[in-house]
Backbone atoms as SQL, in Angstrom:
CREATE TABLE atoms (id INTEGER PRIMARY KEY, chain TEXT, resi INTEGER, resn TEXT, atom TEXT, x REAL, y REAL, z REAL);
INSERT INTO atoms VALUES
  (1, 'A', 1, 'MET', 'N', 12.562, 13.547, 23.142),
  (2, 'A', 1, 'MET', 'CA', 12.309, 14.948, 22.920),
  (3, 'A', 1, 'MET', 'C', 12.414, 15.221, 21.430),
  (4, 'A', 2, 'SER', 'N', 11.486, 15.988, 20.907),
  (5, 'A', 2, 'SER', 'CA', 11.501, 16.294, 19.485),
  (6, 'A', 2, 'SER', 'C', 12.556, 17.351, 19.177),
  (7, 'A', 3, 'ASN', 'N', 12.946, 17.408, 17.930),
  (8, 'A', 3, 'ASN', 'CA', 13.960, 18.354, 17.474),
  (9, 'A', 3, 'ASN', 'C', 13.384, 19.768, 17.496),
  (10, 'A', 4, 'PRO', 'N', 14.003, 20.693, 18.224),
  (11, 'A', 4, 'PRO', 'CA', 13.477, 22.054, 18.278),
  (12, 'A', 4, 'PRO', 'C', 13.688, 22.825, 16.970),
  (13, 'A', 5, 'ASN', 'N', 14.607, 22.361, 16.128),
  (14, 'A', 5, 'ASN', 'CA', 14.894, 23.027, 14.855),
  (15, 'A', 5, 'ASN', 'C', 14.844, 22.025, 13.703),
  (16, 'A', 6, 'PRO', 'N', 13.677, 21.467, 13.414),
  (17, 'A', 6, 'PRO', 'CA', 13.605, 20.449, 12.345),
  (18, 'A', 6, 'PRO', 'C', 13.859, 21.059, 10.974),
  (19, 'A', 7, 'LYS', 'N', 14.484, 20.270, 10.101),
  (20, 'A', 7, 'LYS', 'CA', 14.706, 20.697, 8.721),
  (21, 'A', 7, 'LYS', 'C', 13.493, 20.271, 7.905),
  (22, 'A', 8, 'THR', 'N', 12.792, 21.228, 7.366),
  (23, 'A', 8, 'THR', 'CA', 11.557, 20.941, 6.644),
  (24, 'A', 8, 'THR', 'C', 11.703, 21.061, 5.131),
  (25, 'A', 9, 'GLU', 'N', 12.876, 21.452, 4.643),
  (26, 'A', 9, 'GLU', 'CA', 13.015, 21.657, 3.205),
  (27, 'A', 9, 'GLU', 'C', 12.932, 20.365, 2.394),
  (28, 'A', 10, 'ASN', 'N', 13.169, 19.221, 3.017),
  (29, 'A', 10, 'ASN', 'CA', 13.113, 17.951, 2.298),
  (30, 'A', 10, 'ASN', 'C', 11.758, 17.254, 2.408),
  (31, 'A', 11, 'LEU', 'N', 10.823, 17.841, 3.134),
  (32, 'A', 11, 'LEU', 'CA', 9.508, 17.230, 3.282),
  (33, 'A', 11, 'LEU', 'C', 8.704, 17.368, 2.002),
  (34, 'A', 12, 'LYS', 'N', 7.974, 16.327, 1.679),
  (35, 'A', 12, 'LYS', 'CA', 7.118, 16.333, 0.497),
  (36, 'A', 12, 'LYS', 'C', 5.672, 16.428, 0.948),
  (37, 'A', 13, 'SER', 'N', 4.845, 17.016, 0.119),
  (38, 'A', 13, 'SER', 'CA', 3.433, 17.086, 0.471),
  (39, 'A', 13, 'SER', 'C', 2.815, 15.699, 0.379),
  (40, 'A', 14, 'PHE', 'N', 1.867, 15.433, 1.246),
  (41, 'A', 14, 'PHE', 'CA', 1.203, 14.144, 1.304),
  (42, 'A', 14, 'PHE', 'C', 0.301, 13.959, 0.099),
  (43, 'A', 15, 'GLN', 'N', 0.369, 12.779, -0.509),
  (44, 'A', 15, 'GLN', 'CA', -0.505, 12.452, -1.627),
  (45, 'A', 15, 'GLN', 'C', -1.307, 11.211, -1.260),
  (46, 'A', 16, 'ARG', 'N', -2.602, 11.238, -1.529),
  (47, 'A', 16, 'ARG', 'CA', -3.440, 10.066, -1.288),
  (48, 'A', 16, 'ARG', 'C', -3.077, 8.980, -2.288),
  (49, 'A', 17, 'ALA', 'N', -3.072, 7.746, -1.815),
  (50, 'A', 17, 'ALA', 'CA', -2.742, 6.621, -2.683),
  (51, 'A', 17, 'ALA', 'C', -3.881, 6.297, -3.634),
  (52, 'A', 18, 'SER', 'N', -5.090, 6.605, -3.233),
  (53, 'A', 18, 'SER', 'CA', -6.242, 6.320, -4.075),
  (54, 'A', 18, 'SER', 'C', -7.394, 7.218, -3.643),
  (55, 'A', 19, 'ASP', 'N', -8.516, 7.058, -4.302),
  (56, 'A', 19, 'ASP', 'CA', -9.678, 7.850, -3.917),
  (57, 'A', 19, 'ASP', 'C', -10.399, 7.243, -2.714),
  (58, 'A', 20, 'ARG', 'N', -9.968, 6.064, -2.294),
  (59, 'A', 20, 'ARG', 'CA', -10.570, 5.397, -1.141),
  (60, 'A', 20, 'ARG', 'C', -9.781, 5.722, 0.120),
  (61, 'A', 21, 'GLU', 'N', -10.475, 5.765, 1.243),
  (62, 'A', 21, 'GLU', 'CA', -9.803, 6.005, 2.515),
  (63, 'A', 21, 'GLU', 'C', -8.966, 4.786, 2.869),
  (64, 'A', 22, 'LEU', 'N', -7.753, 5.018, 3.316),
  (65, 'A', 22, 'LEU', 'CA', -6.871, 3.921, 3.688),
  (66, 'A', 22, 'LEU', 'C', -6.953, 3.664, 5.181),
  (67, 'A', 23, 'GLY', 'N', -6.823, 2.413, 5.565),
  (68, 'A', 23, 'GLY', 'CA', -6.869, 2.018, 6.965),
  (69, 'A', 23, 'GLY', 'C', -5.481, 1.989, 7.565),
  (70, 'A', 24, 'ARG', 'N', -5.308, 1.114, 8.522),
  (71, 'A', 24, 'ARG', 'CA', -4.032, 1.045, 9.231),
  (72, 'A', 24, 'ARG', 'C', -2.952, 0.395, 8.377),
  (73, 'A', 25, 'VAL', 'N', -1.718, 0.635, 8.753),
  (74, 'A', 25, 'VAL', 'CA', -0.571, 0.066, 8.053),
  (75, 'A', 25, 'VAL', 'C', -0.412, -1.391, 8.464),
  (76, 'A', 26, 'VAL', 'N', -0.211, -2.258, 7.481),
  (77, 'A', 26, 'VAL', 'CA', 0.057, -3.662, 7.735),
  (78, 'A', 26, 'VAL', 'C', 1.424, -3.958, 7.128),
  (79, 'A', 27, 'GLY', 'N', 2.395, -4.206, 7.965),
  (80, 'A', 27, 'GLY', 'CA', 3.754, -4.467, 7.492),
  (81, 'A', 27, 'GLY', 'C', 3.923, -5.933, 7.127),
  (82, 'A', 28, 'THR', 'N', 4.632, -6.185, 6.051),
  (83, 'A', 28, 'THR', 'CA', 4.853, -7.547, 5.584),
  (84, 'A', 28, 'THR', 'C', 6.292, -7.707, 5.122),
  (85, 'A', 29, 'ARG', 'N', 6.874, -8.839, 5.418),
  (86, 'A', 29, 'ARG', 'CA', 8.218, -9.138, 4.927),
  (87, 'A', 29, 'ARG', 'C', 8.094, -10.177, 3.830),
  (88, 'A', 30, 'TYR', 'N', 8.979, -10.091, 2.843),
  (89, 'A', 30, 'TYR', 'CA', 8.937, -10.972, 1.682),
  (90, 'A', 30, 'TYR', 'C', 10.274, -11.676, 1.508),
  (91, 'A', 31, 'PRO', 'N', 10.252, -12.854, 0.867),
  (92, 'A', 31, 'PRO', 'CA', 11.516, -13.497, 0.518),
  (93, 'A', 31, 'PRO', 'C', 12.340, -12.551, -0.367),
  (94, 'A', 32, 'LEU', 'N', 13.636, -12.717, -0.359),
  (95, 'A', 32, 'LEU', 'CA', 14.523, -11.803, -1.087),
  (96, 'A', 32, 'LEU', 'C', 14.181, -11.677, -2.560),
  (97, 'A', 33, 'ASP', 'N', 13.848, -12.794, -3.221),
  (98, 'A', 33, 'ASP', 'CA', 13.543, -12.707, -4.652),
  (99, 'A', 33, 'ASP', 'C', 12.259, -11.925, -4.912),
  (100, 'A', 34, 'VAL', 'N', 11.278, -12.072, -4.025),
  (101, 'A', 34, 'VAL', 'CA', 10.029, -11.330, -4.170),
  (102, 'A', 34, 'VAL', 'C', 10.282, -9.844, -3.903),
  (103, 'A', 35, 'ALA', 'N', 11.040, -9.537, -2.860),
  (104, 'A', 35, 'ALA', 'CA', 11.361, -8.145, -2.542),
  (105, 'A', 35, 'ALA', 'C', 12.120, -7.482, -3.687),
  (106, 'A', 36, 'GLU', 'N', 13.017, -8.221, -4.310),
  (107, 'A', 36, 'GLU', 'CA', 13.776, -7.681, -5.447),
  (108, 'A', 36, 'GLU', 'C', 12.853, -7.394, -6.628),
  (109, 'A', 37, 'ALA', 'N', 11.922, -8.305, -6.908),
  (110, 'A', 37, 'ALA', 'CA', 10.976, -8.100, -8.005),
  (111, 'A', 37, 'ALA', 'C', 10.074, -6.904, -7.714),
  (112, 'A', 38, 'LEU', 'N', 9.623, -6.765, -6.463),
  (113, 'A', 38, 'LEU', 'CA', 8.781, -5.624, -6.097),
  (114, 'A', 38, 'LEU', 'C', 9.537, -4.305, -6.229),
  (115, 'A', 39, 'GLY', 'N', 10.844, -4.359, -6.015),
  (116, 'A', 39, 'GLY', 'CA', 11.669, -3.173, -6.167),
  (117, 'A', 39, 'GLY', 'C', 11.706, -2.661, -7.591),
  (118, 'A', 40, 'LYS', 'N', 11.397, -3.522, -8.540),
  (119, 'A', 40, 'LYS', 'CA', 11.385, -3.136, -9.956),
  (120, 'A', 40, 'LYS', 'C', 10.048, -2.542, -10.390),
  (121, 'A', 41, 'VAL', 'N', 9.029, -2.678, -9.528),
  (122, 'A', 41, 'VAL', 'CA', 7.707, -2.145, -9.832),
  (123, 'A', 41, 'VAL', 'C', 7.710, -0.662, -9.473),
  (124, 'A', 42, 'GLY', 'N', 7.173, 0.165, -10.362),
  (125, 'A', 42, 'GLY', 'CA', 7.184, 1.603, -10.135),
  (126, 'A', 42, 'GLY', 'C', 6.584, 2.015, -8.799),
  (127, 'A', 43, 'ASN', 'N', 5.330, 1.738, -8.575),
  (128, 'A', 43, 'ASN', 'CA', 4.664, 2.081, -7.317),
  (129, 'A', 43, 'ASN', 'C', 4.282, 0.769, -6.642),
  (130, 'A', 44, 'HIS', 'N', 5.228, 0.191, -5.922),
  (131, 'A', 44, 'HIS', 'CA', 5.004, -1.143, -5.366),
  (132, 'A', 44, 'HIS', 'C', 3.897, -1.164, -4.318),
  (133, 'A', 45, 'GLN', 'N', 3.640, -0.065, -3.632),
  (134, 'A', 45, 'GLN', 'CA', 2.566, -0.066, -2.642),
  (135, 'A', 45, 'GLN', 'C', 1.203, -0.243, -3.306),
  (136, 'A', 46, 'ASP', 'N', 0.962, 0.481, -4.389),
  (137, 'A', 46, 'ASP', 'CA', -0.299, 0.308, -5.120),
  (138, 'A', 46, 'ASP', 'C', -0.390, -1.094, -5.713),
  (139, 'A', 47, 'TYR', 'N', 0.739, -1.597, -6.197),
  (140, 'A', 47, 'TYR', 'CA', 0.783, -2.936, -6.792),
  (141, 'A', 47, 'TYR', 'C', 0.398, -3.997, -5.760),
  (142, 'A', 48, 'ILE', 'N', 0.994, -3.918, -4.577),
  (143, 'A', 48, 'ILE', 'CA', 0.705, -4.884, -3.513),
  (144, 'A', 48, 'ILE', 'C', -0.736, -4.738, -3.049),
  (145, 'A', 49, 'ARG', 'N', -1.188, -3.502, -2.889),
  (146, 'A', 49, 'ARG', 'CA', -2.562, -3.241, -2.450),
  (147, 'A', 49, 'ARG', 'C', -3.560, -3.878, -3.419),
  (148, 'A', 50, 'ALA', 'N', -3.342, -3.695, -4.723),
  (149, 'A', 50, 'ALA', 'CA', -4.249, -4.262, -5.730),
  (150, 'A', 50, 'ALA', 'C', -4.177, -5.784, -5.741),
  (151, 'A', 51, 'ALA', 'N', -2.978, -6.356, -5.595),
  (152, 'A', 51, 'ALA', 'CA', -2.829, -7.811, -5.599),
  (153, 'A', 51, 'ALA', 'C', -3.525, -8.448, -4.402),
  (154, 'A', 52, 'VAL', 'N', -3.383, -7.838, -3.239),
  (155, 'A', 52, 'VAL', 'CA', -4.032, -8.366, -2.034),
  (156, 'A', 52, 'VAL', 'C', -5.544, -8.270, -2.170),
  (157, 'A', 53, 'GLU', 'N', -6.029, -7.140, -2.664),
  (158, 'A', 53, 'GLU', 'CA', -7.474, -6.972, -2.840),
  (159, 'A', 53, 'GLU', 'C', -8.023, -7.999, -3.825),
  (160, 'A', 54, 'GLU', 'N', -7.322, -8.234, -4.912),
  (161, 'A', 54, 'GLU', 'CA', -7.745, -9.229, -5.912),
  (162, 'A', 54, 'GLU', 'C', -7.812, -10.626, -5.298),
  (163, 'A', 55, 'LYS', 'N', -6.807, -10.995, -4.501),
  (164, 'A', 55, 'LYS', 'CA', -6.776, -12.308, -3.865),
  (165, 'A', 55, 'LYS', 'C', -7.898, -12.451, -2.837),
  (166, 'A', 56, 'LEU', 'N', -8.146, -11.410, -2.056),
  (167, 'A', 56, 'LEU', 'CA', -9.236, -11.455, -1.073),
  (168, 'A', 56, 'LEU', 'C', -10.587, -11.625, -1.749),
  (169, 'A', 57, 'LYS', 'N', -10.786, -10.969, -2.882),
  (170, 'A', 57, 'LYS', 'CA', -12.037, -11.125, -3.630),
  (171, 'A', 57, 'LYS', 'C', -12.148, -12.531, -4.212),
  (172, 'A', 58, 'ALA', 'N', -11.059, -13.070, -4.735),
  (173, 'A', 58, 'ALA', 'CA', -11.067, -14.421, -5.299),
  (174, 'A', 58, 'ALA', 'C', -11.375, -15.466, -4.225),
  (175, 'A', 59, 'ASP', 'N', -10.897, -15.223, -3.003),
  (176, 'A', 59, 'ASP', 'CA', -11.134, -16.146, -1.892),
  (177, 'A', 59, 'ASP', 'C', -12.454, -15.871, -1.175),
  (178, 'A', 60, 'LYS', 'N', -13.252, -14.947, -1.729),
  (179, 'A', 60, 'LYS', 'CA', -14.559, -14.583, -1.181),
  (180, 'A', 60, 'LYS', 'C', -14.473, -14.048, 0.257),
  (181, 'A', 61, 'LEU', 'N', -13.343, -13.399, 0.575),
  (182, 'A', 61, 'LEU', 'CA', -13.172, -12.770, 1.880),
  (183, 'A', 61, 'LEU', 'C', -13.492, -11.284, 1.823),
  (184, 'A', 62, 'LEU', 'N', -13.678, -10.781, 0.596),
  (185, 'A', 62, 'LEU', 'CA', -14.011, -9.381, 0.366),
  (186, 'A', 62, 'LEU', 'C', -15.002, -9.355, -0.774),
  (187, 'A', 63, 'PRO', 'N', -16.093, -8.622, -0.640),
  (188, 'A', 63, 'PRO', 'CA', -17.070, -8.588, -1.745),
  (189, 'A', 63, 'PRO', 'C', -16.452, -7.992, -3.003),
  (190, 'A', 64, 'SER', 'N', -16.732, -8.606, -4.129),
  (191, 'A', 64, 'SER', 'CA', -16.238, -8.055, -5.395),
  (192, 'A', 64, 'SER', 'C', -17.264, -7.061, -5.928),
  (193, 'A', 65, 'GLY', 'N', -16.885, -6.280, -6.896),
  (194, 'A', 65, 'GLY', 'CA', -17.799, -5.304, -7.487),
  (195, 'A', 65, 'GLY', 'C', -18.959, -5.977, -8.180),
  (196, 'A', 66, 'ASP', 'N', -18.806, -7.252, -8.535),
  (197, 'A', 66, 'ASP', 'CA', -19.861, -7.990, -9.237),
  (198, 'A', 66, 'ASP', 'C', -20.953, -8.492, -8.287),
  (199, 'A', 67, 'ASP', 'N', -20.622, -8.580, -6.984),
  (200, 'A', 67, 'ASP', 'CA', -21.588, -9.092, -6.030),
  (201, 'A', 67, 'ASP', 'C', -22.697, -8.083, -5.786),
  (202, 'A', 68, 'ALA', 'N', -23.908, -8.566, -5.715),
  (203, 'A', 68, 'ALA', 'CA', -25.051, -7.693, -5.403),
  (204, 'A', 68, 'ALA', 'C', -25.104, -7.490, -3.898),
  (205, 'A', 69, 'ALA', 'N', -25.276, -6.264, -3.487),
  (206, 'A', 69, 'ALA', 'CA', -25.283, -5.974, -2.042),
  (207, 'A', 69, 'ALA', 'C', -26.676, -6.140, -1.464);
């Protein structure tokens, strides 16, 4: 059952992560040293998103901007 009197004063407005539509959430666990390093990155979600996209393009699993459609 949901809370009939939710506290809304701590809610933040939703901000889009980028100008692109985001898909489903993919959860990932990292070794402790990697998780600690990611904790030092300001916006680790954008950082991880960009790193994964770069790797997928390098592995030719995602078209790069240089590819002709």
